[in-house]
C-alpha positions in Angstrom: 88.8 49.4 22.6 87.5 45.8 24.2 90.0 44.1 26.5 90.6 40.4 25.2 91.0 38.3 28.7 93.2 35.6 28.8 92.2 32.6 30.5 94.0 30.6 32.6 93.7 27.6 35.1 90.8 26.5 33.1 88.8 23.2 34.5 85.6 21.7 33.2 83.5 20.5 36.0 80.6 18.4 34.0 79.3 20.8 31.8 80.6 24.1 33.4 84.2 25.4 32.5 85.7 27.2 35.6 88.7 29.6 34.5 90.7 32.5 36.0 91.5 36.2 34.1 92.0 39.9 34.7 89.5 42.0 33.9 90.5 45.5 32.3 91.0 47.0 35.5 93.9 44.5 36.4 91.7 42.6 39.2 91.6 39.2 39.2 88.1 37.6 38.4 86.7 34.1 38.1 84.1 32.8 35.9 81.8 30.2 35.3 80.2 29.1 32.3 78.0 26.3 30.8 79.3 24.5 27.5 76.0 22.6 27.0 74.2 23.8 23.7 71.1 26.5 24.5 71.9 26.9 28.4 73.3 30.0 28.3 74.6 30.0 32.2 77.5 32.3 33.1 78.6 34.1 35.8 81.7 36.1 37.3 83.2 35.7 41.0 85.5 37.3 42.9 86.6 34.1 44.4 87.5 31.0 42.9 85.6 28.6 45.4 82.2 30.6 44.4 82.9 30.0 40.9 83.9 26.5 41.6 80.7 26.1 43.7 78.4 27.3 41.0 79.8 25.0 38.5 79.3 21.9 41.1 75.7 23.2 41.9 74.7 24.2 38.4 71.8 22.1 36.8 71.0 22.8 33.2 67.2 23.8 32.6 67.3 22.9 28.7 66.9 19.0 29.2 
């Protein structure tokens, strides 16, 4: 049965949303995902600082 993550501390930095959640093993994980159409950028990190840095430096290639 797949886990349904509950995102918390969701912030938006430009077109990228950064959120914190707990994975299936109970570890705290952080994700950064671009909400721009046809971009597809999405990554997971162990630290919140890394996810926010990725969000600040992300540039969509579909412009």
